[in-house]
C-alpha positions as CSV (number, residue, x, y, z in Angstrom):
1,X,-102.9,-48.0,-121.5
2,X,-99.8,-50.2,-120.8
3,X,-101.2,-52.7,-118.3
4,X,-104.7,-51.7,-118.1
5,X,-104.3,-49.8,-114.8
6,X,-104.3,-46.1,-114.5
7,X,-101.4,-44.1,-113.1
8,X,-102.2,-40.7,-111.5
9,X,-100.8,-38.4,-109.0
10,X,-102.2,-37.6,-105.7
11,X,-101.4,-33.9,-106.0
12,X,-102.0,-31.5,-108.9
13,X,-99.5,-29.5,-110.8
14,X,-99.6,-25.9,-111.5
15,X,-100.8,-24.7,-114.9
16,X,-97.3,-24.1,-116.2
17,X,-96.4,-27.7,-115.4
18,X,-99.5,-29.0,-117.2
19,X,-98.3,-27.2,-120.3
20,X,-95.1,-29.3,-120.5
21,X,-97.0,-32.6,-120.6
22,X,-96.2,-34.4,-124.0
23,X,-98.7,-35.6,-126.4
24,X,-99.9,-39.1,-125.3
25,X,-99.8,-42.0,-127.6
26,X,-102.7,-42.7,-129.9
27,X,-105.7,-44.0,-128.1
28,X,-106.2,-47.7,-128.2
29,X,-109.4,-49.1,-129.4
30,X,-112.0,-48.8,-126.9
31,X,-110.4,-46.0,-125.1
32,X,-111.8,-42.5,-124.9
33,X,-110.0,-40.2,-127.4
34,X,-108.0,-37.5,-125.9
35,X,-107.4,-34.1,-127.4
36,X,-103.9,-33.8,-128.7
37,X,-102.0,-31.0,-127.2
38,X,-100.5,-28.4,-129.5
39,X,-96.8,-28.8,-130.0
40,X,-96.4,-25.2,-129.6
41,X,-97.6,-25.5,-126.0
42,X,-94.4,-27.3,-125.0
43,X,-92.2,-24.6,-126.6
44,X,-91.9,-22.3,-123.8
45,X,-89.3,-19.6,-124.2
46,X,-86.4,-19.8,-121.9
47,X,-85.9,-16.9,-119.6
48,X,-83.1,-14.5,-120.3
49,X,-79.9,-15.0,-118.6
50,X,-80.0,-11.7,-116.8
51,X,-83.6,-12.3,-115.7
52,X,-84.0,-13.5,-112.1
53,X,-84.5,-17.1,-111.5
54,X,-88.0,-18.3,-111.2
55,X,-89.1,-19.2,-107.7
56,X,-89.1,-22.8,-106.9
57,X,-92.6,-24.2,-106.4
58,X,-93.0,-26.7,-103.6
59,X,-95.5,-29.2,-104.9
60,X,-95.7,-30.9,-101.5
61,X,-97.7,-27.9,-100.3
62,X,-101.1,-26.7,-101.4
63,X,-100.9,-24.1,-104.1
64,X,-102.3,-20.7,-103.2
65,X,-103.3,-19.9,-106.8
66,X,-106.4,-22.1,-106.8
67,X,-109.7,-20.5,-105.7
68,X,-112.2,-23.3,-105.5
69,X,-115.6,-23.0,-104.0
70,X,-115.8,-23.7,-100.3
71,X,-118.1,-26.7,-100.6
72,X,-116.3,-28.8,-103.2
73,X,-113.0,-29.1,-105.2
74,X,-112.8,-27.3,-108.5
75,X,-112.1,-29.7,-111.4
76,X,-109.3,-29.0,-113.8
77,X,-110.3,-27.6,-117.2
78,X,-108.2,-28.8,-120.2
79,X,-106.2,-26.2,-122.0
80,X,-107.5,-25.2,-125.4
81,X,-105.7,-26.7,-128.4
82,X,-103.6,-24.6,-130.7
83,X,-103.1,-25.1,-134.4
84,X,-99.6,-25.6,-135.8
85,X,-99.9,-22.5,-137.9
86,X,-100.6,-20.3,-135.0
87,X,-97.7,-19.6,-132.7
88,X,-98.2,-19.6,-129.0
89,X,-98.5,-16.0,-127.9
90,X,-95.8,-15.0,-125.5
91,X,-97.0,-14.2,-122.1
92,X,-97.5,-10.6,-121.3
93,X,-94.7,-9.1,-119.4
94,X,-95.1,-6.5,-116.8
95,X,-93.4,-3.2,-117.0
96,X,-91.9,-3.5,-113.6
97,X,-90.2,-7.0,-113.9
98,X,-89.7,-9.7,-116.6
99,X,-92.0,-12.7,-116.6
100,X,-90.2,-15.6,-114.8
101,X,-89.7,-18.9,-116.5
102,X,-92.2,-21.6,-115.9
103,X,-91.1,-23.9,-113.1
104,X,-90.0,-27.4,-113.9
105,X,-92.5,-30.1,-113.0
106,X,-91.7,-32.3,-110.1
107,X,-93.3,-35.4,-111.7
108,X,-93.4,-36.9,-115.1
109,X,-96.4,-35.8,-117.1
110,X,-99.4,-38.1,-117.1
111,X,-99.8,-39.5,-120.6
112,X,-103.4,-40.2,-120.0
113,X,-104.2,-36.7,-118.8
114,X,-106.1,-38.1,-115.9
115,X,-107.8,-35.6,-113.5
116,X,-107.0,-33.3,-112.1
117,X,-104.7,-32.7,-115.2
118,X,-107.2,-33.6,-117.9
119,X,-110.4,-35.3,-118.8
120,X,-111.4,-38.8,-117.5
121,X,-109.3,-41.6,-118.8
122,X,-110.5,-44.0,-121.5
123,X,-110.7,-46.8,-118.9
124,X,-113.4,-45.2,-116.9
125,X,-116.8,-46.3,-118.2
126,X,-119.6,-43.7,-117.9
127,X,-121.3,-44.1,-114.6
128,X,-124.9,-45.1,-114.7
129,X,-127.5,-42.5,-114.3
130,X,-128.5,-42.1,-110.7
131,X,-131.8,-40.6,-109.5
132,X,-131.0,-38.9,-106.2
133,X,-133.7,-39.2,-103.6
134,X,-133.0,-35.7,-102.4
135,X,-133.6,-32.6,-104.6
136,X,-130.7,-31.6,-106.7
137,X,-128.8,-28.8,-105.1
138,X,-128.5,-25.5,-106.9
139,X,-125.9,-25.1,-109.5
140,X,-122.4,-24.2,-108.3
141,X,-120.5,-21.1,-109.2
142,X,-119.0,-21.0,-112.6
143,X,-115.4,-22.3,-112.9
144,X,-113.0,-19.5,-113.6
145,X,-111.2,-19.7,-117.0
146,X,-107.8,-21.2,-117.2
147,X,-105.1,-18.6,-117.8
148,X,-102.9,-19.0,-121.0
149,X,-99.9,-21.3,-120.9
150,X,-96.8,-19.8,-119.4
151,X,-98.7,-16.9,-117.8
152,X,-98.3,-16.4,-114.1
153,X,-101.7,-17.0,-112.4
154,X,-103.0,-14.0,-110.4
155,X,-102.7,-14.4,-106.6
156,X,-105.7,-16.1,-105.1
157,X,-106.8,-17.0,-101.7
158,X,-105.7,-20.2,-99.9
159,X,-107.2,-23.5,-100.8
160,X,-109.2,-25.2,-98.1
161,X,-107.8,-28.5,-96.9
162,X,-110.6,-30.4,-98.4
163,X,-110.4,-28.7,-101.9
164,X,-107.9,-31.3,-103.3
165,X,-109.0,-34.7,-102.4
166,X,-108.2,-38.0,-104.0
167,X,-110.1,-38.4,-107.3
168,X,-112.7,-41.1,-107.4
169,X,-113.6,-42.0,-111.0
170,X,-116.5,-44.1,-109.9
171,X,-118.2,-41.3,-107.8
172,X,-120.8,-38.9,-109.0
173,X,-119.8,-35.7,-110.7
174,X,-119.0,-32.6,-108.8
175,X,-122.4,-31.2,-109.5
176,X,-124.2,-34.1,-107.8
177,X,-122.4,-33.6,-104.5
178,X,-124.8,-31.9,-102.1
179,X,-123.5,-29.1,-100.0
180,X,-122.7,-29.9,-96.4
181,X,-125.8,-29.6,-94.2
182,X,-126.2,-26.2,-92.6
183,X,-126.2,-26.3,-88.9
184,X,-129.3,-25.1,-87.2
185,X,-128.8,-21.9,-85.3
186,X,-128.8,-22.6,-81.6
187,X,-129.4,-18.9,-81.0
188,X,-132.7,-19.1,-82.9
189,X,-133.7,-22.2,-80.9
190,X,-132.9,-20.4,-77.7
191,X,-134.9,-17.4,-78.7
192,X,-137.9,-19.6,-79.6
193,X,-137.6,-21.4,-76.3
194,X,-137.3,-18.1,-74.3
195,X,-140.5,-16.8,-76.1
196,X,-142.4,-20.0,-75.3
197,X,-141.3,-19.9,-71.7
198,X,-142.3,-16.2,-71.3
199,X,-145.7,-16.9,-72.9
200,X,-146.2,-19.9,-70.6
201,X,-145.2,-18.0,-67.5
202,X,-147.4,-15.1,-68.5
203,X,-150.4,-17.3,-68.9
204,X,-149.7,-19.0,-65.6
205,X,-149.1,-15.7,-63.8
206,X,-152.2,-14.2,-65.2
207,X,-154.3,-17.1,-64.1
208,X,-152.8,-17.0,-60.6
209,X,-153.3,-13.3,-60.4
210,X,-156.9,-13.6,-61.5
211,X,-157.5,-16.3,-58.9
212,X,-155.9,-14.3,-56.1
213,X,-157.9,-11.2,-57.0
214,X,-161.2,-13.1,-57.2
215,X,-160.7,-15.2,-54.1
216,X,-158.6,-12.8,-52.0
217,X,-155.4,-14.9,-51.8
218,X,-154.2,-18.5,-51.4
219,X,-154.1,-20.3,-48.1
220,X,-155.0,-19.0,-44.6
221,X,-155.6,-15.3,-44.2
222,X,-153.4,-13.6,-41.6
223,X,-154.0,-9.9,-41.3
224,X,-151.2,-7.6,-40.1
225,X,-151.7,-6.0,-36.8
226,X,-149.8,-3.5,-34.7
227,X,-148.1,-4.8,-31.5
228,X,-149.8,-4.1,-28.2
229,X,-148.9,-0.6,-27.0
230,X,-149.3,1.4,-23.9
231,X,-152.9,2.1,-22.8
232,X,-151.8,5.4,-21.1
233,X,-152.8,8.7,-22.7
234,X,-151.8,12.2,-22.1
235,X,-154.0,13.8,-19.4
236,X,-154.9,16.8,-21.6
237,X,-156.0,14.6,-24.6
238,X,-159.6,13.7,-25.2
239,X,-158.9,10.1,-24.1
240,X,-157.1,11.3,-21.0
241,X,-159.9,13.7,-20.1
242,X,-162.5,11.1,-20.6
243,X,-160.7,8.5,-18.6
244,X,-160.4,10.9,-15.6
245,X,-164.0,12.2,-15.8
246,X,-166.1,9.1,-16.6
247,X,-166.1,7.7,-13.0
248,X,-167.8,11.0,-11.8
249,X,-170.5,11.1,-14.5
250,X,-173.8,9.3,-13.9
251,X,-177.0,8.5,-15.9
252,X,-180.3,9.3,-14.4
253,X,-183.6,7.4,-15.1
254,X,-186.6,9.4,-13.8
255,X,-190.2,8.3,-13.7
256,X,-193.3,9.8,-12.2
257,X,-196.5,11.8,-13.0
258,X,-197.2,9.6,-15.9
259,X,-193.9,10.4,-17.7
260,X,-190.3,9.1,-17.7
261,X,-187.1,10.4,-19.0
262,X,-183.3,9.9,-19.1
263,X,-180.6,12.5,-18.4
264,X,-177.1,12.9,-17.1
265,X,-175.5,14.4,-14.0
266,X,-172.1,14.6,-12.3
267,X,-170.9,14.2,-8.7
268,X,-170.3,17.3,-6.8
269,X,-168.9,16.0,-3.5
270,X,-168.3,12.9,-1.4
271,X,-171.6,13.3,0.3
272,X,-173.4,12.1,-2.8
273,X,-174.7,15.4,-4.2
274,X,-175.2,15.3,-8.0
275,X,-176.0,18.3,-10.2
276,X,-178.3,18.0,-13.2
277,X,-180.9,19.9,-15.1
278,X,-184.3,20.7,-13.7
279,X,-186.1,19.5,-16.8
280,X,-184.5,16.1,-16.2
281,X,-186.0,15.4,-12.8
282,X,-189.1,17.6,-13.0
283,X,-191.3,14.5,-13.4
284,X,-190.2,13.3,-10.0
285,X,-190.7,16.7,-8.2
286,X,-193.7,15.6,-6.1
287,X,-193.7,11.8,-6.1
288,X,-191.5,9.9,-8.4
289,X,-188.5,7.6,-8.6
290,X,-184.9,8.6,-9.5
291,X,-182.3,5.9,-10.3
292,X,-178.6,6.8,-10.7
293,X,-176.3,4.5,-12.7
294,X,-172.5,5.0,-12.4
295,X,-170.0,4.4,-15.2
296,X,-169.0,1.2,-13.5
297,X,-172.6,-0.1,-13.8
298,X,-173.4,0.2,-10.2
299,X,-176.9,1.7,-9.5
300,X,-178.4,3.5,-6.6
301,X,-181.6,5.3,-5.7
302,X,-181.5,9.1,-5.4
303,X,-183.8,11.8,-3.8
304,X,-184.4,15.3,-5.0
305,X,-182.7,18.0,-2.8
306,X,-183.8,21.2,-4.7
307,X,-184.5,22.6,-8.1
308,X,-184.9,26.0,-9.8
309,X,-186.9,26.5,-12.9
310,X,-185.4,29.9,-13.8
311,X,-181.9,28.5,-14.0
312,X,-183.0,25.0,-15.1
313,X,-180.8,23.4,-12.4
314,X,-181.5,20.7,-9.8
315,X,-179.6,18.7,-7.2
316,X,-180.2,15.0,-6.2
317,X,-178.4,12.9,-3.6
318,X,-177.5,9.2,-3.4
319,X,-176.6,7.5,-0.1
320,X,-174.7,4.4,0.8
321,X,-172.4,4.7,-2.2
322,X,-168.6,4.6,-1.6
323,X,-165.8,5.5,-3.9
324,X,-167.4,8.5,-5.4
325,X,-165.3,10.6,-7.8
326,X,-166.4,14.3,-7.6
327,X,-165.4,16.3,-10.7
328,X,-163.3,19.4,-10.2
329,X,-165.0,22.7,-11.2
330,X,-163.4,25.3,-13.4
331,X,-164.0,29.0,-13.9
332,X,-166.3,29.8,-16.8
333,X,-165.2,33.5,-16.8
334,X,-161.8,32.4,-18.1
335,X,-163.2,30.5,-21.1
336,X,-162.4,31.9,-24.5
337,X,-164.0,31.2,-27.9
338,X,-162.1,28.4,-29.6
339,X,-161.1,26.6,-26.4
340,X,-161.3,22.8,-26.8
341,X,-164.1,21.1,-24.8
342,X,-165.3,17.5,-24.1
343,X,-168.9,16.6,-23.4
344,X,-170.0,13.4,-21.6
345,X,-173.5,12.1,-21.3
346,X,-176.1,9.5,-22.2
347,X,-177.7,10.6,-25.5
348,X,-180.7,8.4,-26.3
349,X,-179.8,6.4,-23.2
350,X,-176.4,5.5,-24.5
351,X,-174.5,6.0,-21.3
352,X,-170.8,7.1,-21.0
353,X,-170.8,8.8,-24.5
354,X,-167.9,11.1,-25.1
355,X,-167.9,13.9,-27.7
356,X,-165.5,16.8,-28.3
357,X,-165.6,20.2,-29.8
358,X,-164.8,23.8,-29.0
359,X,-166.4,26.9,-27.5
360,X,-168.3,28.5,-30.3
361,X,-169.5,31.6,-28.4
362,X,-170.0,33.1,-25.0
363,X,-172.8,34.9,-23.2
364,X,-175.4,33.6,-25.7
365,X,-178.8,34.5,-24.2
366,X,-181.2,31.6,-24.6
367,X,-184.6,30.7,-23.1
368,X,-185.9,27.2,-22.6
369,X,-189.2,25.7,-21.4
370,X,-192.5,27.5,-21.5
371,X,-194.6,24.5,-22.0
372,X,-197.0,25.5,-19.1
373,X,-197.9,28.7,-21.0
374,X,-197.7,31.0,-17.9
375,X,-194.0,31.6,-18.1
376,X,-193.3,30.0,-14.8
377,X,-191.3,27.2,-16.4
378,X,-189.1,29.4,-18.6
379,X,-185.4,29.4,-17.9
380,X,-183.1,32.2,-18.9
381,X,-179.4,31.3,-19.4
382,X,-176.5,33.4,-20.5
383,X,-175.0,30.3,-22.1
384,X,-171.8,29.0,-23.5
385,X,-172.2,27.8,-27.1
386,X,-170.3,24.7,-28.3
387,X,-170.2,22.6,-31.3
388,X,-169.5,19.4,-29.3
389,X,-172.4,17.1,-30.3
390,X,-175.2,17.2,-27.6
391,X,-178.3,15.2,-28.1
392,X,-181.4,14.3,-26.0
393,X,-180.1,12.6,-22.9
394,X,-177.0,14.8,-22.6
395,X,-178.9,17.3,-20.5
396,X,-177.2,17.8,-17.1
397,X,-173.9,16.3,-18.2
398,X,-170.6,18.1,-17.7
399,X,-168.8,20.2,-20.4
400,X,-165.1,19.9,-19.6
401,X,-162.1,22.1,-20.6
402,X,-158.7,20.9,-21.7
403,X,-157.7,20.1,-18.1
404,X,-160.7,18.0,-17.3
405,X,-162.5,20.6,-15.2
406,X,-166.2,21.4,-15.5
407,X,-166.9,24.7,-17.1
408,X,-170.6,24.2,-18.0
409,X,-173.7,22.1,-17.6
410,X,-175.1,20.9,-21.0
411,X,-178.7,22.0,-21.1
412,X,-180.1,22.8,-24.6
413,X,-179.6,22.4,-28.3
414,X,-180.9,24.3,-31.3
415,X,-182.7,21.7,-33.4
416,X,-183.0,21.8,-37.2
417,X,-186.4,23.1,-38.2
418,X,-187.3,24.3,-34.7
419,X,-187.0,27.6,-32.9
420,X,-187.0,26.3,-29.3
421,X,-184.2,25.2,-27.1
422,X,-183.9,22.1,-24.9
423,X,-183.0,18.5,-25.7
424,X,-185.8,18.2,-28.1
425,X,-185.9,21.7,-29.6
426,X,-189.5,22.4,-30.1
427,X,-190.7,19.2,-28.6
428,X,-189.2,16.7,-31.1
429,X,-186.4,14.2,-30.8
430,X,-184.1,16.0,-33.2
431,X,-180.4,15.4,-33.1
432,X,-177.4,17.7,-32.9
433,X,-176.6,20.2,-35.6
434,X,-173.6,21.6,-33.8
435,X,-175.5,24.2,-31.8
436,X,-175.3,23.2,-28.2
437,X,-175.7,25.4,-25.1
438,X,-174.3,24.9,-21.6
439,X,-175.0,26.9,-18.3
440,X,-171.8,28.5,-17.2
441,X,-170.4,26.6,-14.2
442,X,-170.0,29.8,-12.1
443,X,-173.7,30.3,-12.2
444,X,-174.3,26.6,-11.6
445,X,-172.0,26.5,-8.6
446,X,-173.9,29.4,-6.9
447,X,-177.3,27.8,-7.6
448,X,-176.1,24.4,-6.5
449,X,-174.8,25.7,-3.2
450,X,-178.1,27.5,-2.5
451,X,-180.1,24.4,-3.4
452,X,-178.0,22.1,-1.2
453,X,-178.0,24.6,1.7
454,X,-181.5,26.0,1.6
455,X,-183.4,23.9,-1.0
456,X,-184.1,27.2,-2.9
457,X,-182.1,29.5,-5.2
458,X,-182.3,33.3,-5.3
459,X,-182.6,35.4,-8.4
460,X,-181.1,38.9,-8.9
461,X,-183.8,41.5,-9.8
462,X,-184.0,45.2,-10.6
463,X,-187.7,45.7,-9.6
464,X,-189.4,46.5,-12.9
465,X,-192.0,44.9,-15.1
466,X,-191.0,44.7,-18.8
467,X,-193.3,45.1,-21.8
468,X,-192.6,41.7,-23.5
469,X,-194.7,42.9,-26.5
470,X,-192.4,45.7,-27.4
471,X,-191.1,45.4,-31.0
472,X,-188.4,48.1,-30.9
473,X,-184.7,47.6,-30.2
474,X,-184.1,47.2,-26.4
475,X,-186.1,46.3,-23.3
476,X,-188.9,48.7,-22.5
477,X,-190.2,49.3,-19.0
478,X,-194.0,48.7,-19.0
479,X,-196.6,51.3,-18.2
480,X,-198.4,49.0,-15.7
481,X,-197.3,45.9,-13.8
482,X,-199.1,42.6,-13.3
483,X,-202.6,43.0,-11.9
484,X,-202.4,46.8,-12.3
485,X,-199.5,47.2,-10.0
486,X,-196.8,49.9,-10.8
487,X,-194.3,48.7,-13.4
488,X,-191.5,50.1,-11.3
489,X,-191.5,48.6,-7.8
490,X,-191.6,51.4,-5.2
491,X,-188.4,51.7,-3.3
492,X,-186.9,48.9,-5.4
493,X,-183.5,48.9,-7.1
494,X,-184.8,50.5,-10.3
495,X,-186.8,53.2,-8.5
496,X,-183.7,54.1,-6.4
497,X,-181.7,54.4,-9.7
498,X,-184.3,56.7,-11.2
499,X,-185.9,54.5,-13.8
500,X,-189.4,55.4,-15.0
501,X,-192.1,53.7,-16.9
502,X,-191.5,53.9,-20.7
503,X,-187.7,54.0,-20.4
504,X,-186.0,51.7,-23.0
505,X,-182.9,49.9,-21.7
506,X,-180.4,49.3,-24.5
507,X,-177.2,48.2,-22.8
508,X,-176.1,46.4,-19.6
509,X,-172.5,47.1,-18.6
510,X,-172.0,48.3,-22.1
511,X,-173.4,45.1,-23.8
512,X,-176.2,45.6,-26.2
513,X,-179.6,44.0,-25.4
514,X,-182.3,43.8,-28.1
515,X,-185.4,42.6,-26.1
516,X,-186.7,41.9,-22.7
517,X,-185.5,38.3,-22.6
518,X,-181.9,39.3,-23.2
519,X,-182.2,41.8,-20.4
520,X,-183.4,39.1,-18.0
521,X,-180.6,36.8,-19.1
522,X,-177.9,39.5,-18.5
523,X,-179.3,40.3,-15.0
524,X,-179.5,36.6,-14.0
525,X,-175.9,36.1,-14.9
526,X,-175.0,38.1,-11.8
527,X,-175.5,37.6,-8.2
528,X,-177.8,39.7,-5.9
529,X,-176.0,42.8,-4.7
530,X,-173.9,43.2,-7.9
531,X,-174.1,46.7,-9.4
532,X,-175.0,47.2,-13.1
533,X,-174.6,50.2,-15.4
534,X,-177.8,50.5,-17.5
535,X,-177.9,52.6,-20.6
536,X,-181.4,53.8,-21.5
537,X,-183.2,56.3,-23.8
538,X,-185.9,58.7,-22.5
539,X,-187.7,61.2,-24.7
540,X,-184.9,60.8,-27.3
541,X,-182.1,61.3,-24.9
542,X,-179.6,58.6,-23.8
543,X,-179.1,58.3,-20.1
544,X,-176.9,56.0,-17.9
545,X,-178.1,54.7,-14.5
546,X,-176.4,52.4,-12.0
547,X,-178.5,49.8,-10.3
548,X,-177.7,47.5,-7.4
549,X,-179.4,44.1,-7.9
550,X,-181.9,42.9,-5.4
551,X,-182.9,39.3,-4.6
552,X,-186.0,37.3,-5.2
553,X,-186.9,33.7,-4.2
554,X,-186.8,31.3,-7.1
555,X,-189.3,28.6,-7.8
């Protein structure tokens, strides 16, 4: 030390320049001894004259040969001392080009070999031992060895700007400098936040969904509804047919003779005639009360005009009622199986009830009544069968076709568990099972006209007495008539056609008959004076006879 103050350079020299530093003067007392450099280190062979000149090193720029760690500067390592007896080995030369001469240092060598050229100077006392509060960082990477003097260092990566800072002799050693704090990843924080947000929204959404499902929603309930549309319907739809027919359908309440009942009827004309079933008004035949209620709710008293047990038809009349709506009559002969139909009535006193269905069958022979036991109250009908629901109270109501015309008068049903016909089957109040029967309107029209005009209806007859106990196939002419009279009426239609007692009639106009009731039904489906072709068997032979129907007064 000359004046007790250190002199050092702010920038390092390359390893070849450090090799030219002369040996410093002997250390003064109290200084740290420095290792004497080998004299041979300064003897660097001069490059040959023909060798290319060594490139000039700009010491004002950061050298590219250093490869310090990214976190802290790499301290200089002193060159190993060489003995005087050992010559300095010449640097290895490459086969492609001679080794260039070592560049000349830009500054005078530092006689104290201060960092970064040597070890700490003798003036720097050892720093006190410090106990860091934070844990000691992991050891840094090993310092690469210093290449031999005069050798060209291998190319290395660029030195970061902070690698060569000003040396602080009073600071802690390089190993004590902690690495720069690592920045927290914002991506990780964003991911954690997104997961937390998704979890929170899922919990809230699940709670809201459970509340809505349990309580049916939040706030006032407003149900969606279609806008008001037109009330008009096609005339051939069920609604259109019902709208046109209901004003002409009435409900009848009948009482008398210790009994009462409810049925249906429909208006025939503007004079107040109403057609219904005989079994509906039978209780008021002698002295009773009949009340008619229209679809509008208006009521009126009615009187019995005529009735016929064999056809189960009756006509009543109301007076003093205006605005009557007679129903148009159709033609039951034009009806086909499968045609749509609409039934209107008052089942179980539920007035203005509309049902619909189809024609299930035609010319279905049925019998109804027979409660008196003498056969005087039995009706024989060659009926239209329908699956439109008909129940007790529908009796006497209209069966309408697709154009709103009456094609039948609802009269009977086949009840489950019973074998009888009529509203109640075998006397019970059974409901519909899809087997309803209606009197064809063609027959009803003829009977209604006779009842209105004469108060009585006529029945077509052939003038024979049938054996109703015959168990064979067909209708057998009895041996004797009632009270011992002849079974074939003398000079009657059958006698004129050549029928005899014991003949079995099997067909009427080619249609098969299986018993006496079916034969009566087929005959009553015609008018008096109509001709029928009867097929019969006699003594094993099949014969055909033509019969002109006669007339009998009904009851």
